N, C-alpha and C positions, 0 to 999 in steps of 0.2 A: 504494500500500500504506500502511495506517495505521501510526502509530508503534508501537502495541502489537504488531501482527503482526511488524513489523520487529525489534523488540526480542526477541520470542519466537524468531524464526528465528536471530538473532545468538546468542542463548543456546544454541540447539541446535547451532550450528556450533562454538561454544566447547567444549561438552561432548563432542561427537564428536571434535574435534581432540585434546582431552585424553586421551580413551580410546585413540586411535590412537597417540599419542606413548607412552603407558604400555605399549602392547603390544610395544614394542622390536623391531620387525621390521628388524633390522640386517642389511644385505646386505654381506658382506665379499668377494664375488666367487666364493665356493665354492658348489657346487650345494646343499649342505645348509644354507646360511645363509638369511637373510631370514625364513623361516617366515611369509610373508605370509598364511598361512591364518588367523592371529590377527586381522589387520585385515580380512580377507575376512569373517570371522564377525561382527565389529563392524559392518561396513557392512551386511551382510545383516540383522542385528537392527534396524538403524535403518530399513531400507527395507521390512521385512515389515509386512503389514497394509494395504498400499495396493491390493491386488488386481492388482498388476503382477508378472509373472513375474520371478524372479531365478535366473539360471543361473550355475553355478560350474564352472570347469575347474581341474584340478590336474595339469599335465603332468609335474611333478617333485614327489615327496613334500614336502608343506608349502608349495609355491610356488603358492598358489591365487590366482585372479583371478575377479572376478564381472562379469556383464553383466546389466543390466536395461533394459527397453525399453517406452516408451509408444508404441504403434503409431499411425502417422499415418492419416488418412482418405483420403489421395490417394497411390496408389503411385508417381505420377510427380513428386510434390513432393520437394524436397531434404530430406535427413536431416541431423541434427546429433548429434554424439557429444561428451559431456562426459567427458573422459578424465583421470584422476588416478592417479598411481602410489602404491603403499602401502608401499614399502620406504624405508629410510633408510640413510645411510652410517654407518660406525663412528665412535665418538667417544672422545675422551680426557677423562674427567670432571675431571681435574686442572686443565684449562684453563678450566673454566666457573665462573661466579659462583654458579650454582644447579644443582641436580640436573637433568641433561639428559633424564631420563626420568620426572620427576615431573609434568610437564604443569601446572605451577602458573600461576595468574594473579597477576602481580605488577605493580602500578602500571599496570593497564589493558592489560597485554601477556601473551600466553600464551607461556611459555618451554618449550623442549624441542627435541630433535633431530627435525627434520622440520617444525618450525613455519613455516619458510620454504620448504624444499625437500622435498616439496611437499604435506605433509599438510594444510596450511591450505587449499589449493585443492581437494584431494580431498574433505575434509570439507564445505566450502562447496558443492561440486557435489552431493554426496549430499543435503544438506539442501534445496537448491533443487529437485532432482529429486523428492524426497519431497513438498515443498510443492505442486509442479505437479500431481503425481498426486492428492494429497489434495483439491485444489481443482477437480478434474474437468477439467483442461486437456486439450483435444482438438487435438493438433497436426495440421497438414496432412501433414507428413512425419514419419518416425520420430524420436523423441527417445531417445537411448541414454545410459545411464550406464555407464562402464567403469572399474572399480577394478582396476588392473593391477599385477602383481608385476614385480620384477626390472628396473626402468628403470635403476637405479643401476649395474648391471654389464653393460649391453649388450643386455638385453631377450630373451636366449635362452630364459628360462623365463617370459616374459611376452608383450609385444606382438609380437615377432618370431615366437614360436611360433604365435600366433594367425594372423598373416599367412601363415605356411607351412602351417598345419593346419586352422584354423577361420576363414578370412577373412570369411565371410558373417556370422559372429556379431558382428563389430565394424565391418563396412564402413559408411562414411558419406560423404556428399558434403562435409560440413563438420565440422571437429574443433576443439575448444577445449581447451587444456592449459596447462602452464606455459610461460614465465613473463613476464608483462608487468604493466602497471598502474602504473609509476613516473611521477611528474610531472617536468616540466622547464619552464624559463622563459626559454629562449634567445630573443634578438631581441625581447624584450618580449611574447612569446606564451606562452600556457599550453598546454603539450602533455602528453599522456599516451601513453607508449610501448606499443605492442603488437608482439609478436614475429611476424614473418612468415618468418624463415629462421634457419638456424644453420650454423656451420662444420661441416666434415666431421670425422670421428673416424677416426684411423688408428693404433690401438695396435700396437706392435711389441715383440717379444721379441728382444733382441740376445744371442746366445750367444758367449761368449769361451772359448777352450780353452787349456790349458797342459799341463804335464807334472807329474805328482805327484812329491813328494819329501819328504824330512825337513826340518822347520822349522828344524833346527839348522844346515842348510847352505844358506843363502839366496843365496850369491854365484853369479851367473850362472844362477840358477834360472829356469825358465819358469813363472812364477807367474800363473795366470789372473786372480787378484784384482787384481794390480798392473796388468795390461793393462786389466781392466775399469774400474779407477779412471781410467785415462787416457781411456778411451772416454767415461765419464761427464763428465769435465772438458771434453772437446772439444764434446760435445753442449751442455753448459751454456753454453759460450762462443760457440756458433754464433749468428750474427745474420743471418737471411735478409733479402733485399731487401723493403722494405714493399710492400704491395699494397692498393689501395683498391677495395673492393667497391661495388656500385651504390648502396647505402644510406649510404655513409660521409659524403658531403657533408651529407645531411639530419641525420645523427647529430651531426656537428660543429656545425651551426647550432643544434641544440637544447641545446647545452651552455651552462651559465651561466659562461662565461669571456669575457675581453675579445677584441676583434676581432683584435688582434695574434697571440694564441695560436691563434685559429681559423685564421688564414692559415698559420701554421707547421704546424698539423695537417693542412692540405690540401696541403702541399708535400712530395712524396716525398723531396726532397733534405734537408728540414729536420725531418721528423716525428720521426725517431729521437732527435735531440738535444733536441727540445722535450719529448718524453716522459721522457727521462732527467733533465731539469731540473725536472720537476713535483714539488711538495712532497708531494702526497698519493700515497703508495705504492700504495694499492689502486686509485685512479683511474687512475694511469699504467699499472698492470698490466692493467687492463681494456682501456684504449685501445690498448695495445701488442698485445694479443691480437686486437683488432678489425682490425688492420692487418698482421699477420704470421702466417705459419705458425709454430706454437709447438711446442717440444720440451721435455718435462718428464720426466727420468729419475726415477721414483718408487719403484722396487722392485728390490732386488738379492736374488737367491736362487740356489739350486743344488739339483739333484736328487741330488747326491752328499752323503754324510755328511761334514760339515766339522768339523775338529778343530784345536785350537790348534797342534799340532806337525806338521800335515800341510800341505804346499804344495798348494793346490787346483788341480785340472786342468780345472774347468769352472765358470763363473759366468754366470748369466743376469741381464740388465738389462731390466726392463719400462719402456718409454718411452711416455708419453701424448702423442701427436702430434695436433694439431688443424689441419686444412687449410683453405685459402682456396677460394672458389668457382673451379671449373675445374681443380683439382688432382686427380690420380688416383694409383694405386699407383706408377707410374713416377716421378711427381713427388716422391713421398715418398722413394723410393730415391735419386733424384738429390740431394735435400737431405742424406740420411744420408751419401752418398759425399762430398759437399762438406764436411760437418762433420767427418768422420773422417779425411779425407786418406789418408796412408799406412797408417792403421790399418784402413781399410775391408776389406782382404783378410783381416784377423784376426777378422772378425765375421760370424757367420751370422745372417741376419735371418728371423724367423718372423712372419707376419701374424696378429695376434690379432683385429683389427677393421679394416674398410676401407670405411666408409660415407662417400660424398662429401657435400659441402655441399648443402643443399637450401633451396628458397625457394618461397613461395606468392604468387600474385597478390593484389592488394588491390581490384581492380575487381569486387567480389562483393557479394551481398546480406548476407553475414555481416559484412563490414567496415562496411557502412552500419548494421547493427543494433548493432554495438559502439559506433559513434559516437553513436547515439541514446541508448544505455544510459549512456554516460559523461556525456553532456550532462544527463541527469536529475539528476545530482549536482553536476556542475561545468559550468554553462552556457557558460562562456567557453573551455572546453578543446577542443582538436582532437587527435584521436588521430594518432600518427605511427608509421610503420613502422620497426621495429628488427630488427637481426640479432644473435643472441647467439653467444657464443664456446664455449658448452658444447653437449652434445647432449641431445635429449629424444626421447620416443617419437613426436613429431610427424614425424620423418624417415621412420618406417615407414609412417605413414598417407600421407605424400606419395608414397612409392614405390607405394602402392596406388591412387593417383589422387585422393586427397582434398586439399582446401584446408584447411590446418591453421595455426592461430594460437596463440601463447602469450598469455594474457590474465589479468587480475585487475584489482583497483582498490584501490590503497593510498592513504593520506593524503599530502598534499603535503609533510609534514615528513620523510618517509623519502627520503634521498638515495641516489644510485646507489652511492656508495662504501660506505656502511653496509650497504646491501642486499647488495651483492656479497660483503662480508666475512663474512656469515653463512652463505653457501653452503658447506657442508662445513667450516665454521669453528666458533669458540667462540660461546657466548651467543646461540644462534639463538632468535629470538622474533618474534612478530607482534602487532600491536595488535588489540584487540577491535573497534575501530572499522573497521579494514580488513577484518576477517572479515565484518562486517555488510555493508560496501560490496560486497565480492566476491560474497557470497551473492545480493544483490539484482541484481548484474550478470548472473549466469547466468539468473535469472528473467526479467529484462527482455529479454535477447537472445533467449531461447527464445520468448517470447510475440511479439516483433516478427518474428522470422524464420519461425517455424512457425505463428503464430496465424492 
């Protein structure tokens, strides 16, 4: 691709990303939030005029997703889906240096909620898909673009709804989505990480009951909030035994740290102390999550009307639990019992989500195409398999039988700690150069895999 075409496509990705950020499709977990219909309309407007059909579904009012397909010439050839979600998480503007929904370009970076998670990838996929359609690309197998709602709150109004109700609309042999493309230089080698698996998600609601009473008489009261506070404290202090998944050794070897620390990170007897001693809080937090089942009590609420002078009789605690490969619902309950001890009998546990860890093979044509596409820009780089600690819609495609990877291509100056801190955090931003690299990545992969 010549420089002028590359610059034009990068500019289109920047403009589309800015528009999607400004649409403010904030998903707070309620059915009426998100309103991804705004980003669906923006994506449709970008894709229209190619002669390729664009279909839209809206399973819940305002929660729209779109699917567009360039049909392949060979029904037996493998298909590829470029999947990007269109919703973003809530934001506290007070913590930002710039307006989180202005979508401004500042010093070569696009700022805004979703710039990293993952409107950057969704917009670059749409631009790549449009370019392939405009240039008359004739794939052997189907090439699908899927702009999907509700990834940020469990996918019930998005990918999971499609899997349950319209699976043929999105079914594909191979899927690319978030989030890979970070560089590493461990052992003197230049690596670029691509995500082939993710931890499980096991959200739980813990209900604690008490006895209502007057706030002026707290002595010997059965206060649900006080018990809930003890539950939260025990969960926060709980430290499960470390567990190393099959990709952990490779992940450690790719780290830019000395051999002594690498040895400690590979030792189950030493890894916890090594992580506690690490100076970078964000890096240690990520590595801890890579090696442990994690428990984060993030929300306290009640369906009772609470008042300052009324002792509460019911409090709910929502806990974000992320499981290691091989763990199931019984494993989660065993962890909770161990964490709560004698308080376990005081807690009612409701399952909100229970998706196990998932992983895809790498001995595939898609993995080979990703390697070639990265080499086009970084000839000395080898892609390596990574497992992430969050969940994505890739898990749903894996359950449908697809091979799914998280991919992208960033510049080498973006380190893992900085990248991770922007997910659901402050000052989210992505470089214009990375947007151009990622747009080209999708084009190169599609042409190599399906050409």
